[in-house]
N, C-alpha and C positions, 0 to 999 in steps of 0.2 A: 360334853364340852360346850356345844351350842346353847344348851339350856342354861348353863352357868353364865355364859356371856350375856344372854338375853336377860337373865335375872339381875346381873350386875348393871347393865345399862338401864333397866327399869328403875333401879335405885339411885341413878345419877340425877343430878339437878340440871336444870336448863340455865344457860348463860343469861345473866341479868345486867342491867346498867351498873349496878353496884359492883359486880364482878369486874367490869371494865375499869371503873374508877379506882378500885383498889389494886389493880394490877401493878406490879413492880416491873419497870422496864429500864432500859439503859440510855434513855434520852433520844433525841432526834438523830444523833449520829453515833450509833453503837460502835463504829470502828474507832472512835476516839474516846470511848468511855473507859477504856483499859489502857493504862500507861505505866511502863516500868520507870523507875527512877534512873537518872543518868548513870549511876554506878551499878545498876542492875540488882541492887540489894533488896529493893522493895517494889511492890506494885500497888497502884491505887485504882479503884473501880468506882465509877459514878453511877448512881441509880436515882430514880424518881418514882413517886407513887402518890395517890390521893387517899386521904382519910375522911370518909364521909361522916363518921361519927364526930370528928373534931372540926369538920369543915376547913381542913388545912391540907396544903400540899407539902410533902416531905421530900427534900433532896438529901442525899447521903453520899459520903465518900468512905469507902472501906479500904483499909490498908492491910496488905498481907506481906509476910516475909517470903522472899523468893525461895529460900532453902526449904521452907515448910512445904511449899508446893512441889518442889523437886522430890522431897522425901515421900510425899503422898503418891507421886507417880511411880517411884521405884519400889515402894512397899506393896504388899499383897492387896488384892481387891477388897479385902475385909477392913482395911484401915479407914479411919474416919477422915473426911475432908478437913483441910486445915482451917482453923478459925482466924478471923481477922485479928490483928494486934491492936487495932484502933478503929472505931467507927464514929464519924462525924455525922450527926443528923440535925437538920435545920428545917423549921416549919414556917410557912407563910400562907396567907389566904389565896395567893396567886402563885403561878409557876415561875421558873427561872430564879431559884433562890441561891444556888451555887452555880456560877457560870464562868466561862473562860479560864478554867483551872489549869495549872501547869506546875511541874516540878521546879524547884530551885536547882541551880546548876551543881550545887554540892550535895544534893539528895537529902537535905536535912528537913525538907518539908514541902508543902504545896501552897502556892498563892492562888487566890481566886477572888472574884467579885461576889460580895455577900450582900443580899438584899436586906435592907434595914427596916425593922419593925413592920408596920403595916403600910409602908410608903412604897413609892416607885423608885426610891433612891438606892444606890449601891455604894459600898466602900470597899477598898482593897484590904483583904485580910490574909493572914498567913497561918496555916495549920502546921504548927511545930511538931514534927513527928517524935522527936526525942523527949520533949517536955510534955507532950500530949495536951497542948493548950492552943487556943486560937487567939492570935494577937492582931489588932488592927494596925495597918500601915498608913492609913489616911484617917482624917477626922470625920465626924458625923456632919460637919458643916459643909462637906463637899459631896457632890454626886459624881462618882467615877464611872466613865463609860468604856474605857479601854486601857490596857496597860501592857507592858513587857517587863520582865524581871530576870536578873541573874542571881542575886542574893539579897538579903535584907538591907544591905548597904548600897545597892545599885539597882535602881528601877526607874521607870518613867510611866506616866499615866496622864490621861485627859480628865479634867475635872471642871465642874461648874460649882461655884460657891452658892449656897442656899441663903439668899439675902432676905427673902420674905417668907414667913411661915404662912400656912394655909389660913389661919385665923385672921392674920393681918390682911391677907389678900381678900378674904371674904368681906372684911370691913370696908376696904377700899372700894370693892364692887358695890356694896350697899350705898356708900356715900355717893358714888358716881350716879347710881340710879335715882337718887333723890334730887340730883341737880336738875335745873330747869331745861338744860340742853346737854347733850352728849355728842362729842365729835366722833363720827364713825369713819371718817375718811382714813384709808390706809389700814383699817383693822378688819379682822375676819368676822364673819357673821356668828361663828361659834363663840368668840370672845364677847361680842356685844350681847348675845342672847343668854349665854350661860355663865358669864362672869369672867374675871381676869383683871378688871379695873385698869389702872394705869401701871401697875407693878407686874412683876413676874416672880414665879417661885424660885428662880435662880438667876444668878448673874451670867455673864458671858463665859463660855468654856475656855480653858487654857490648857496648854501642854506643859507639864511639870516633869522635872527629873530630880532624882536623889542620887548623888555621887559621893561616895565615901561618907554617907550619912547626912550630907548637906543638901537641903532642898532649895531649888530655884526654878524659875520659869524659863522655858526654852523659847527664844525669840528668833525671828528672821528679819534681817535688815532693821533691827531695833524695834520691830513691831510684834505684838502678840500673834500667835498662830491659832487660827480657828480649827479646833480639832475635828469639827464636822467635815472639813475638807480632806482630812487625812484618811477617813474611812478605815481606820485601824491598820493602814498600810505603812507600819513603821516597825523597826526591829532594833533592839539594843545590842551593841557589840558584846563579844564574850568578856571583855574586861570592864564593861559597864561604863565606858567613858566617851562613847560616840554612838550616834544613831543614824540609820538609813531610813528615810521617810519619803513619801510622795507628797510634795507641797504644791499648792496652787501657783500658777504662773500666768502672766499675761502673754498669750500666745501670739507670736509674730504672724502676720498675715500669710507669710509663705508656708506656714505649717499646714494650712488647709489643703494645699496642693501637694506638698511633699509627703504628707502622712495621711493617705486616704482612708475612708471608712470601708467596711466590708462591701458596701454597695452605695451607689448614689442615692441620696435622700434618706440614709439611715437616721432615724429619729434620735438615736443615742449618741450621734457624733457631735461632741462639744466644740470641735474646731470650726464648725459651720454654725454661726450664731442663729440662723433662721431655723435650724433643726433642733435646738435645745429644748428639752423637757424640764419642767420646773423641779422635778425630784432627782435629777441626775447631778452628778458631782461636777465641779468646775474642771477646766483643763489643768493638768498637773504633770509634774516630772519628778523623777527620783533624784534626791540629793543626799549628801553625806554631811552630817553636822557634828563638828567637834564640840563636845559639851563643855570643855574647859575654856576654849578660846571663843566659841560662838561662831567660828568660821564655817560658812556653808559652801560646799563644793558640788557643782552640778556633775552628775555621773554619766549622763547620756546625751545632753544637748538635744533632746527630743522628748516628745510627750509620752505619757503612758499609753498603752493600748486602749485602756478604758476611755481615755479622752476622745478617741476617734470612733468609739462604738464597738470596739473589740472586747467583749465581756470576758475578762480573765477569771472572774469568780470572786464572790465576796470574801471567801476565806483565804484568798491568795495574799500572802505577806512576804516581804523579803526574808532571806535566811542567810546566816553567816557561816563561813568556814570556822572550824574550831580555833584556828590561829588568828582570826580576825583580819586576814589579809584579803579575802575575797568575799563577795556577797552575791547571792542569787536574786535577781529581780524578776518577779513573775509578771509577764505581760508588759513589755515596753518596746517602743521603737528605738533604734540606735542611729544617732546622727553620724554622718560620714561626710567627707569632703564633697563627694559627688551625689550625696543623698540617694544612694541606690537602694536603700532599705525601704521597701514599700509595705512591708507587713511587720507587725510586732512579734516578739518572741520572748520565751524565757531566756534570759541572758545571764551570763556570769561576768562580773566586773572585778578586775583587780584594782583595789583602791589606791595603790601607790603608783602603778604604771598607767592606770586608767585604760588598760587594754580590756576590750570586751568582746565576747563571743556568744553566738546564738546556740542554744541547746535544742530548743523545740520551737518551730514556727506555729503561731496560733492559727486556728481555723475560725471562720466567722459565720454569721447568719447570712442567708440569701434574701434577695428581694421578694421572693415568693413566700417567705415565711419559714423555709426549711433551713438546714444547716449544711455546711460543706462536709464532705466525707472525712471522717476522723475527728470531727468536732468534739470538744469536751471542755468543760470549765476546769480551771486549775484548782484542785483541792489542796494540794500541798507540794512543796519542792524543798529538798534539803540535801546536803552532802551526807555521805555515808560515814558516820563516826568521825575519825580524824583524817580520813582520806579525802583530799581535795580533788583527786583524779576521778572520783566516782560520785554520782548523785542520783537521786530518785525523784521521779515526777509522777504524781497521781492525778488522774482526771475524773471528773464526774459527768454523767450523762446530763442531758438537757434539763431533766426534772430535778436535778440537784440532790437526788436521794440515792440514785443507783450509780455504782462505780463503773467507769469505763475502763479501768485498769491502771496498773502501775508499770512504769518503764525505768530500767536502770540504764544510765548513760555512762560511758567511759571516755575520758579525754585521750585523744590520740597524740602521737609525737609532734604533730604539726599544730596542736592546740585546739583543733576542732573536736566536736563531740559526736560519738556514734552510739547506736543502741547496742547494749551488751546483752540484755535479756528483758523479757516482758512477762508479766504474770497478772492474774485476776486479783481483784480486791484493791483495797485502799492502802496507801502509805500510812502506817500507824506505828505507834510506839509500844506495840504489844509483843515484841520479840525480845526475850531476855537472854541471859548467859546460857551457854551449853545447849543452844538450840531450843530452849524452852519458849513455848508460845502460849499465851493466854488470850482467849477470844470470847466474844459473845456469839453463841450459835442459836439461830432461830430460823423460822420459815413461815410461810403463809399459814400453816396449821400447827406450827411448833412453837410454843411459848419460849421466850429467851432463857438461856442458861449460861452460866459462866463455866468455860471448859479450858482445861490445861492439857497440853500435848507436847511430847518430844518425838523423836524419830521412832520410838518403840511403842508408845502407848498414848491413849487419849482418855481423860477421865473428867467427869463433872465435878467441879469444885463447889458450886453452889447453884441450887435451884430456888430462885426467889419466889416462885409461885406454886408451891406444892398443893394449894387449895384447888387448882384447876384439874387435878387428878379425879376429883369427884364431880366434875361438870362435863356434860356431854357436848362436844363440839362437832357439828357436822362438818366434814372436810370441805373447805373452800377450794376452788380451782381457778387456774388462769384461763380466761375466756377471750377469744379473739374473733374479730369480725371486720368487714369492710363497709365503708359508706358508699354512697352513690357515685362518688368521684374516684373510687378505687383505693382510697387511703386505708392503710392498715391501722386497726385500733386494738388495744389490749386493756383488760380490766380483770378484777377479781370477782368471781361469782360465788356468793355465799348462799348455799342452798338451805332451805328450811330444815329445822331439826325433824328427824324421822321422815326425811324426804322420800316420796314415792314416785318413781319415774313415770308412772301412768297417770299422774295427777297434774293439772295446771294450777300454778300458784300466782298470787299477786306479786308484783315487782315494784321495788323502789330503786331508782337509779341515784347513786351518790356520786357527785362530781368532785373534781379538784384533786386528782392524783391517786396513784396506786403503786405499791411496791410488792413484787412477788417474793421478795427475799425477807420480808419482815412480818412479824406477828402484830397485826393491827386490828384488834377486834371491833373497834369503833369505825375505823376507816382511816384515810390518810391524815385527816384532822379531826379533832374531838368536837368542834362546834357543830351541833345539829346532827352529825352523823352517828349512827348506832347500828352498824351492820349486823353483828352477831346477836344483839338484843332483838332486832327486828326478825332475824332468821329464827330465833327461838319461839316467836309467836306465829310462825307459819308463813312468813313473807320472804320471798327471795330478794336478794340485794346484789346489785352490780356496782362495784366501786370502779370508776372509770379513770384511766390515765389521761392527763390533759396536755400531752406533749406532742400533739400531731399537727397543730394548726399554726398558720402565720400569726404573728403578734403585731399589734399597732397598725393594722391595715383593715380596710372594709371587709376583708374575707375572714377575719378572726372569729367573729360571733356566728355567722351562718355556718362556718366550718364545724364548730363544736355542736351546734344544734343538729347538723346532719349526722354527726357521730352518735348522738344520743338516740335519734330516731332510728338509725340503722341498727343499733344494739337492741332496742326493744323489738323491732321487727324480726331480727334473727332469733331472739329468745322465744318469740311466739312461734316462729317456723320450726324451731327445735322441739316444740311441744312442752316447754318448761313453764311458760308464762301465759296467764289468762289475758287476752288482749283488751279486755274491758276493765282491768284492775291494775293500772300502771301509775306509779307516782314518781316524783323527781325532787331532789334536794339541791338547792344552790347555796353556795357560801362564798363570800369574798368576791373574787373576780368572776366566778362562774354564775353569779346571780344574773348577769346580763345574758349569759348563754341560755339559762333556764327560761327567762322571760321571752327571749327570741323563740325558743322551742314552743312555748305556749302560744305565742301570737301567730306562729306558722300555721297551726291547726292541721298539720299534715298527719299527726297522730294524736289520738285523744288521750290526754292524761287525766286521771280521775282525781288526783290531788297533787299539790306541789307546795314547797316551802322555800323561802329565801332568807338568809341571815347576813346582816352587816356586810353588804356588798355593793360593788360598783355596777351600775346598771345602764350607763350611757343615756341617761334621761336629761331633758332640758333643765329640770330643777337642780339636779346634781351638778350639771355644768355651771350653772349660775352661782351656786354656793361654794364651788371649789374649782374654778376654771383652770384647765391645763391644756397643753397642746395635745395630750393623749387622745381626748375625746374627738378633737377635730381630725386626727389621723384615722381613727377607727370609723368615723362616719364619713369622712371625706371632705369636710368643710366646717367652718363655724356656723352656728345656727342663726344666721342673719342673712337678709337679702336672698340671693339665689341659693345660698347654702341651706336655707331652711327647708327647701324642697327635699334635699337628701335626708335631713333629719326626720321629716314627716314619713319618709319611706323606710329608713333604716333604724331609727331609734325606737326601742320597745316602748318607751314612754308615750309616744304618739300613736301607739297601736294597741293600747291596753283594752280597748273595746272589743278586740278580737279574742280575748282570753275567756274561755268558758270552763276553767278549771278552778276549784276552790284553792285559794292561796293563803298560806300562813306566812306572815311577815314578822321576822324577829329583829328587833333593834337592841343593841347592846349599850345600855345606858341612855340618859336623857338626850345627850348631844347627837346620838345616832338616830334618834327619832326623826330629826330633820332630814338626815341623809336617806332614810328609808321611807319617808312619808309619801312620796308621789304615787307609787303603785297602790298603797293602801287607800289614800284619799280618792284616787281616780276610780278604783273598783267599787268603793263604797258609793260614790256618786252615780255609778252605773248600775247600782243595785245588784252587784255580783258578789258571790261568797268570798269574803276576805276577813281575816282576823289579824290583829296587831298585838304582839306581846313585847313588853319592854323588860329586858333582863337587867338585873342589878349588878352589872359588871362593866368594866372598861377593857377587858381582855378581848382581843380579836380571836385568837385561838384560845378557847376557854380551858383553863386548868383547875379553877376553883371547884371543889367537889360538888357543893350544893348547886352552883350555877351550871355545872355539867349535867347534873341530874335534871335540872329544869330544861336546859336546851335539848339534850338528847331525849329526855323523857317526853318533852313536847312533840318531838318528831314521832316517837313510838305511838303516842296517843292519837296524834293527827292522822297518821297513815292507817292505823288500825281502825279508826272511826270511819274513814272514807273507803278503804279498800276491803275491810272485813265486817263493817257494821258493828264493831265492838266498842263498848264503853266500860272503862275501868270503874268498878263499884266503889272506889275510895270516895267517901263523902266529901273530902276536900276538893274533889274535882267536879262536883255537881254543877257549879256555875259555868265551868268550861263547856260541859256537854250541853247545857241549856243554850249557850251561844251558838254552838255548832249545829244543834238541831234546828235553830232558827235559820242558819245559813242554808241548811239542806232544803228548806221550804221555799227558798228564792227560785224564781223561774230560770 
């Protein structure tokens, strides 16, 4: 038997980057990838994958009949899994082709945002399940960013009119550059250097409604509503004739005292003007808008929790009762005569009596960068079916990927809410009639599969990746450690294929998130990360969770650097890692953590890379100044504050880096953003290489660009940690450059 197993494994292939790109998964939120229709007759399943041969991303919706799945469960194990009754497949060069999809209330189809052509624009489309056709609900002349819908005669959406096509815009830019002088005041450096002219690709966004088939703009006090201020926090009533939304408001001065932030100085508190960050939303409050009369009624006489720095969660939207009499508001303060409410909560508001009650009081961040006990972002909240006396609330952990659990609340005789029961997992629409449940099952080492279950049996409906059965995957494991401050850290350790416990291996640390419950062969994000592909070459990879440290404080960056250093030391102590062959990858926000780690010189890293990231450098501050950098360094970089920047900003300490660094910029405009470390290290005659990817995706989905980004990581770390060069002739120039870097002192 052991000989057979060994022979079988010898014939298996090693995991490659192409295997990861071609993997079919269920999106960033598998819990919402499966949804029963409101009447329970059908179920829709969302998937995505890359096609390297086509250089296209594919998004799909698969529709099943519920009774077919039930029959499959009740019949013998020899029966074939049910086939979908309809499959929608759409292709684009980049990801997010089908997004924000949801069933119509009459179960006749699914509405979704559809990416148009090779553009960045979306239109609202309807997949008609009975006719098996896809019908547009908005025109190509609009770019739709958010919507809610009941049926094809009742929906609302935010849209910007496309008033200037790219060719016209390019001509405007060229004409402006030919002018003897260009006014730059009030314009961004990106617009001035890379185009934009005096026009824009689209006009101002507006909020539109369709009621009984008639389309009109929703206004507030006679003025258009800026949809960017709504942040999708709106919900259409069951009859499609009114909407609850969070609208911007001029906050009374008293609100700053009446409705405090989680702690003094919270940078996300919009009620204190001195603490506002440029990318946060304005102060807002929940209102009820009658779409026929245009009357706007204030629901709380108080701001949303988000306005005072209480992060409710980006996915938190209002939810109606089935009779349209009550609505759940996720994260709002409640005004009262004595203003005794000092914390926001999930509230239930009766629209006719204006009576409101708190269901769950929000927990907040702490001044030291932690969170209060029981903290969780609101993922979803809704009434249970037609029962207004019961509702469900799901919370997410701080990393926004792991479920904190779901709680059912019951309304008491006095009108208050009490916990009825609690259970693990997310609130999802994957429970159908007769106790049928359809879920995505996966794990750290288990590729995702679609599974159906009832009280008697559980069976796989669909395995979207049968090709992985012929690929050898060394089991990854959850790895824990402590840093020098005693903070607990967790990550995923991907051991090399054919791992030998008596051998020490090179290590690459991948930053920016980890989920123990999901199959992520590249890592938490696809840009630059290539966990299993690196492991297949004999390199151990640690994918690090980044949910431990305070944010927007001077402690944020050194805290993460301490965690990486402690992880590497622990792996060396455990006898797994060669202390002289350690690399690290930074992406997005973790670029500054990686640069800090390299400038610390507390641990020698043999190679490193950074991609499209924030680095807290002086140059980045000047080209996109925000209050965030000042909070993380402790002051603006002028006068006395410059001393703190000299000490704390990695950009002023690049001379301390003795590690070969690969700098990846995503598109021409990103070169400016990533230029400083490359230019400084070049001037210092230190090993650095700059690559410019042909993409404007931050998280890269395009198959060819994924191959370039992830393949560049594999080549870079194999070159420095293993002395290996890919014999592909197309890479000859790459290795000539790197060999030259190796000769630098």
